[in-house]
KOLDREN-128779 format. One record per residue (C-alpha): residue number from 1; residue in three letters; x, y, z. Coordinates in steps of 0.5 Angstrom, whole numbers, plus 500, padded with zeros to 3 digits. Example, Ala and Ser with C-alpha at 12.3 -4.5 7.8 and 13.67 -1.06 7.14 Angstrom:
2
(node 1 Ala (525 491 516))
(node 2 Ser (527 498 514))
***
This chain:
100
(node 1 Met (844 515 653))
(node 2 Lys (844 522 656))
(node 3 Ser (837 521 658))
(node 4 Phe (839 514 661))
(node 5 Ile (844 518 665))
(node 6 Ser (840 523 667))
(node 7 Leu (835 518 670))
(node 8 Cys (840 514 674))
(node 9 Leu (842 521 677))
(node 10 Thr (835 523 679))
(node 11 Ala (834 516 682))
(node 12 Cys (841 517 686))
(node 13 Leu (839 524 688))
(node 14 Ala (832 521 690))
(node 15 Val (835 516 694))
(node 16 Ala (840 519 697))
(node 17 Ala (836 526 699))
(node 18 Pro (836 527 707))
(node 19 Val (829 525 710))
(node 20 Ala (828 531 715))
(node 21 Ser (824 528 722))
(node 22 Ala (823 531 729))
(node 23 Asp (821 529 735))
(node 24 Val (816 533 739))
(node 25 Leu (817 534 746))
(node 26 Leu (811 537 750))
(node 27 Ile (812 540 757))
(node 28 Asp (807 542 761))
(node 29 Ala (807 549 763))
(node 30 Ile (812 551 768))
(node 31 Ser (808 555 774))
(node 32 Glu (814 558 778))
(node 33 Asn (821 560 776))
(node 34 Pro (826 554 777))
(node 35 Ser (831 555 783))
(node 36 Asn (837 556 778))
(node 37 Ser (834 562 774))
(node 38 Glu (835 569 775))
(node 39 Ala (828 570 778))
(node 40 Gly (829 564 783))
(node 41 Leu (833 563 789))
(node 42 Gln (838 569 791))
(node 43 Arg (845 567 791))
(node 44 Pro (852 569 790))
(node 45 Arg (854 572 783))
(node 46 Thr (861 571 779))
(node 47 Gly (866 575 781))
(node 48 Gln (864 577 788))
(node 49 Ser (869 577 794))
(node 50 Met (869 572 800))
(node 51 Asn (868 578 804))
(node 52 Thr (862 580 800))
(node 53 Val (859 573 800))
(node 54 Arg (860 573 807))
(node 55 Ser (856 579 809))
(node 56 Gln (851 578 804))
(node 57 Phe (849 571 806))
(node 58 Gly (852 570 813))
(node 59 Glu (856 564 815))
(node 60 Pro (856 558 811))
(node 61 Arg (854 551 814))
(node 62 Gln (861 548 812))
(node 63 Glu (867 551 809))
(node 64 Leu (872 546 805))
(node 65 Pro (879 547 805))
(node 66 Trp (882 550 798))
(node 67 Val (885 544 793))
(node 68 Gly (889 545 787))
(node 69 Asp (893 550 783))
(node 70 Pro (889 555 783))
(node 71 Pro (886 554 790))
(node 72 Ile (879 552 789))
(node 73 Thr (875 553 796))
(node 74 Arg (868 551 797))
(node 75 Trp (863 554 802))
(node 76 Val (856 550 803))
(node 77 Tyr (850 554 805))
(node 78 Asp (843 551 806))
(node 79 His (841 551 799))
(node 80 Phe (847 552 794))
(node 81 Thr (854 551 794))
(node 82 Val (859 557 792))
(node 83 Tyr (866 555 789))
(node 84 Phe (871 561 789))
(node 85 Glu (878 561 786))
(node 86 His (883 565 790))
(node 87 Glu (878 569 794))
(node 88 Tyr (873 571 788))
(node 89 Val (866 567 786))
(node 90 Ile (867 563 780))
(node 91 Asn (861 559 780))
(node 92 Thr (854 558 785))
(node 93 Val (851 551 784))
(node 94 Val (844 550 787))
(node 95 His (842 544 791))
(node 96 Arg (837 539 788))
(node 97 Lys (831 538 792))
(node 98 Thr (830 531 795))
(node 99 Gln (824 528 794))
(node 100 Gln (821 525 800))
***
């Protein structure tokens, strides 16, 4: 009886054991840094003030009025959009290149 239980337990474990599998994703070598990398497009950094951004990057193409509480303001430049909370950068998003 003991060998029968041992055999059943072994069979159950063999069936229930997880099967490891993985897909392999092959990517061509990237020849240049993506624009949103540290080495890519220069853009405002988190914590910079509006005055610092304006002096470093010039006038934005468009200044959108603040919304919400706390107030979030957007400045749109040619290659990126800057998001401010009050007067400090909280995020900068690089625009995607459009395919022609």
